[in-house]
N, C-alpha and C positions, 0 to 999 in steps of 0.2 A: 164466613169470616172465621179464621182459626182462633181458637181460645188462647188467651194469654197463658204462658207457662206459670205454674205456681212457684212463688218464691220459696227458696230453701228455708227450712225451719232454722230458727236461731239455735245455736248450739254452744255459744260461748257468752260469757258475761259482756264482752264488747258488742256482740250481736244484739243482745237484749238492750243494752244501753242505747245503741243506734236506733232500735225500734222505738224505744221510749222517747227519745229526742224527736224522732220523726212524728210520732203521735202527738206529742206536746205542741210541736210547731203547727200541725194540721188543726188541732183544737183551737189554738190561738187565732189562726187564720179564719176559721169558721165563726168563731166568736166575734171577731172584728167585723166580718161581713154581715152577720146577723144584727149587730149593733147599728151598722150603717143603714141597713134596711129598716129597722125599727125607727130610727131617728127620721129617716125619709118619710115613712108613713105618718108619723106624728106631725112632722112639719106640713105635710100635705093635708091631712085629715083631722088633725088635733082639734081644730075649731068646732068639729062636729060632736065632740065629747061633752057630756053634761058636767056640771060642777062636781057632782058626786063621783063621776068616773075619773075626773082629773085628780081629785083628792085621793081616791083609791090607788090610782096609778102612781102618784107621788109617794104614797106610803110603801108600795111594793118596791119602788126603785130605791128608796132609802134603806129598806130592809136588805135588799140584795147587795148593797154597797158595803155591808159590814165585813 
């Protein structure tokens, strides 16, 4: 299978802005997917957590929401 051609290096501010926007969109997409996967796991297996684990998880989620 032939290798993909390397993209040209960004040389203008507009190129850098486009790269930044694409990276931001990709990060948002991956973040949303990870969130969905975590919610799914907790929905399926959350009942297996101890009370202490649930409290710790709740604290971490509150801290991350700042």
